[in-house]
N, C-alpha and C positions, 0 to 999 in steps of 0.2 A: 498292555506292555510290547514293544516290539524287542527282541534280540536277536542276536544271530544265530544262526543254526550252531549247536552245539551237542557234545552226548552228555551234558549238563543242564539242568532245568534253572536257567539263570531266572525264567518269570518267578520260580519260586524262592530264590536264593535272595535277590535286590531287596524286595520288603523287609527281609529280615534284619537290614541294618537303618541306623540312624540317618539317612542322607537328608538332604536339604533341596526343596524343589521336587519339582516332576519330571521323571525318567523320559528321558528322548531317544540314547542311543548307548547301545554298547559293541565294541569293536575289540578283536583280539591285539594284543598289545605285548613288545619288548620282543628279546631273542633269546630268553633264559629256556634252559633245557629241563628244569626242574618240576618247578611248578605251574599251572594254567594262569595267565593272566586276561584281563580285559581292563580297557580304559572305558569308563562310563562318564554319560553328561546327562547332567539334570538341569532343566529349565526354571530360574528363579526370575522375578522382576528384576529387569536392569541387565544381568549378565549369565551367562549360563555357567553352572559350576562342574568340576570336573573332579573324577575318582578313580582309585585304583580299587580292583576288588580282583584277590586271588583264593585258586584253589590249592590247599597246603598237599604237599605230595607225602602221603602217610605212609607210603611203602619205604619212602628214604629218610623221612623226619616220623619215628614211629610213635613220638610222644609228642601230640601236636599241643596237646594242652601245655605241657611244660614249656615247648617251644615258645608260645604264645605268652606264658609269664615272662620268659626272658624278655621279649621283645617289649612288651608292657613297660618293665620295668627299668631295660635301657631307655626307651622312646620317653619316660616320664623324666627321669633324671636328667636328660641330655636336654629337655625343652627349659627345665629349671637351669640349667647350667648357661644356656645361650639367652635365657631373658632379658637381658641386657643389651643384647645386640642389634643392629638394626636388620630388618627383612628377617625377624626371629622365623616366623612361621615358615619361611623356607629353608630352614636350616637343619632340620628334624622331619625325621616322619612324626605325622600324626594320625591314628589310629582312629578310625571310626566305629563307635561302639556299637555291637546288635542291639535288636530291640530290648534283650534280656539284660542288657546292661554289661555283659561279658564283650572281652576285645577279640572274638571269634563267636561263629557259626555253625554249627554241626547238623546237616541236613538229613533228609529222612534213609540217605544211601548209605550214611557213615561218612560221607566228606567233610574235610574241615575248610573255612573261608574266613576270611579277614577281608578288611578293608582300608585305604589310607585316604587323606587327600592328596590329590595332585597336586605336584610342584610345578608352578607355570615357569615359564622362559630359563626351562634347562634343558638338557640332553643327555645321553648319554655316549659314549663311542667304545666300540667290540675291540678296537686297534688303538694304541696309541700312535697320533700323527706328528707329534713334535716334543723336543723336551719340556717346552715350556708345559704341556698337557701333563706329562709326566711329574714334574714339579708341581701342579695343582693339585693332582690326585693323590700322590706322596703326603702333601701337606694336610690335605683334608683326612686322610686316615690317620697319620698322626696325631691331629687334632681330636678325632673319634676316640683315639686312647687316651688321649691327654684328661678330656671331658670325663672320660669313665672309669681315671685311676683311683678317686674317690667314691665309687659307688659303694653304699652301706651293704652289710652282709645282709642276708645271708649269702652264700656263695650261688652264682647263677648254675642251671641245670647243665648237664653235659649233651646238648642234643645228637651229637653222633659222638659216642665214647672212644678215644684212642684215634679222634680224627689223625692227627699229626704225630701219632708216635710210631716214630721210623721204624724203631728196631722190630715193632709187630709188623709193621707192612713188611720188612725184611724176612722176617719167620714166616710169612704168607707165601713169599715169592719162593723162599727154599723147597716148602711144600706142595707149591705147585710145580716145581721142577721135578721132586720124588714121584708125585702124583703121574703126571703127564698123561694126562687122562683124554687128552685130544690127540697125542702122539706128535708134538708140537716142537719138543724139547731140541730135537735133532736138527731143528731150522734156525735154531740162534742159538746156536753154542757160542759166536761172539760176545752175543749181548748179555748171556748168561755169565761169561767170564768178566766181562767189563763189570757187572754189578757183583760177583762175589769179592772181586778184588779189592772195589770201596766198602765194604761192609763196614770196617773199622768207624768209619765217619758217620754211622746212622748213630751214634749216641752223642756225639759233640752237645747238642742243646741240652737234651737229657741229664746230662753229668756236669754241667756246666753252673748249678746252684743258682737259677736264675729263678727270679720270683714269679710266683703265677699273676695274671693280669687277667682285665677282661680284653679279648681278640676276637676281631673280627672273622678271620680263617677264611676268606676268600676274596683279598684284596685286588681284584682285576679292575683295571680302570672304567669298567663298564657297570660297576658297582658306587660309582659316584657321580652324582648330578655335576655339571658343569654349566655355569652361567652361559647362557645365550650370546649376552652381550661383551662380557669382561672377560669370558673364560675361566673365572673363578671356580674352585672346588666348592660348590653350596653345600650339597648335603651326599652321606652315607647310605647307600641304602642298600636292600638284601640282607636282612639282619638273622636269618635261619640259623647262620652257623656262629652268631655272637654266641660264647661260652668261655670259659677260663681256660685260658692257654700263656705260652711263651711270647713276648713282642717278637724276637727274630721270625717265629712262623709268620706274621704278616708281611714283614718287611721282606721276607725271603720270597713269599708268593710274588710280590710286585716286582721283585728282580725277574723271578722267573716269567712272567707274564708281559713286562713292559720294556723290557731291554732288548729282546728278539726280534728282528723284522718279519721273520718267517711264521706261517700258520702253525698250530701245534700238532697239525697230521702232516705237516710240508717232506714230502717224499724226496725233493733236491737238498742235500745235508748241506750244500755248498751254501747255502743262504742261509744257515743257521749259524748266530753267532751273536754274542754278547755286546750290543752296541755301548761304548765306553760313555759316551755323553749323556746317553739316556740314564745309566746308571748312577751319573754325577747329578744330573736331575732330580733322582727319587733321592739321594741321600741327602742334597739342598732343600728341599721340599718337606722330607720327614722330619729332618732335624731342626728345621725353622720352627715347627710347631709341638715337637717330642721330645727334645733334648733338654726341656726343662725338669720333667720326671722319671727320666730314664738313669740308670745305674750305669755305672763304669763297666760292671761286665756284659751287660747289655748291647751296651754301645759296641765293645770288645767284639761281640758275636754276629753283627751286622751284617758283616762283608761276607763271611761264611756260610750265613743263613741263605741266600741263594742257591749256593751248590748244594747245600741239605736239601731243601723244599723242591728242586728241580731233579735232583736223583731220586726223592721218594716219589714223585709223579712218575716218574720212568720206571721205577720197579713195580708200582702200581698198575701200569700199563701192560708190564711184560707178565707179569702174573694173571691180570687177563685175558691175554691171549694165551697163555699157556693153560688157562682154565677153560678153553673155549669160548670168551666172549660173554662172560653172564652177569657184568655188570654196566660197562659202560656198551653204549649204543655205538654200533658198529653199520659203517654203511656200504663196504666193500671188503673182500677178503684182505686179513694181514693189516686193518685199518690199526689194530691197537698194537701191533708192532710196528707200524711206521711212528705212530704216537711215542713208543718206547724210544726208539731210536731217534726222533729228534730231541727228546729229553736229555739222552746219553750225549750227544752230539753239543747240545748246549752245556754240559756239565763240563765238556773237554775245554770248550770257550771258555768257562769261567775259571778252570783251574790253570787257563794260561795267563790269566790278568788276575788271579787272585791277588797277589803282593801290592800290584797298582790298586786294586780296590779296597785295600785294607788301610792302605797309606792315605788314600783319599778320605775314607770313613776318620780316620784318627786326626787330618790333619781340619777338617772342620768341624770335629767335636769338639775340639780344642779351643 
């Protein structure tokens, strides 16, 4: 067996899964920052077969077994829901069992691994290139939620507790300001004032009485596979953060990541703004597939969700900057501060268009 150079012993891991054919090659794959991922090729009579192999980052996801229980339940349910659709095998991730029948393998070093069938004829995009792509991604995420709306009990595990608990994120910021362990607060007084004056918004969703749903919680466009030929959103991927949550969490993160043309760490803030045509595409795509199961209060909070989730990310970046960059990887001095400023500028752009955004949602939903 020949594998690429790696700090992990793939030669020992690959035989632990029920792959079909003879192993041929493994290459690093994707642009994710959390897990380690490889694309595997196996040779069979007729044509090669490809798979995805991943090492779960158990420093971020501290209970990999619970995480895999979630993914196994979700993918099994989704497969049953789309069994009548054409091209079924491409519309949901398919786990490859380990040799012992589990959905994961734990190696001798304590790392947890999983494998999926590779979905051919699709690709991901790290940035949204057109309103049509935004429409397709939002439609796919809406369908994902709709298909999981009837997931039977028990409740899924919380893979990252309080992930979108904005008031607790705000409390963490206040604690970081008070502690000021790196003596950085004096450099970010405008950002601190910006955050503190918007504290009242932090409880908007938690106080709205919205029903708990199964949510994805990482709804970037690169977590949807788009068909190479048609551009259709084929399959939602990266299910590590699928857990109980509120519908606007997912829609809000779509707004945050798909409507702004600037990078998340853009220093030229003149480039940071919400592009209304992208927002409209998200709304139309999402409601095309999700409107049938959403409640009126959930729909009413879609427009404000983008502002809230963007603000939440801004205060998380600012908190990490004040705490001396202990959570997010940084590649330059002030990197987390740049990220925070970008998010706050996007919040301002959303605030300037908020009334129009709300009118659009209501006009499409009615």
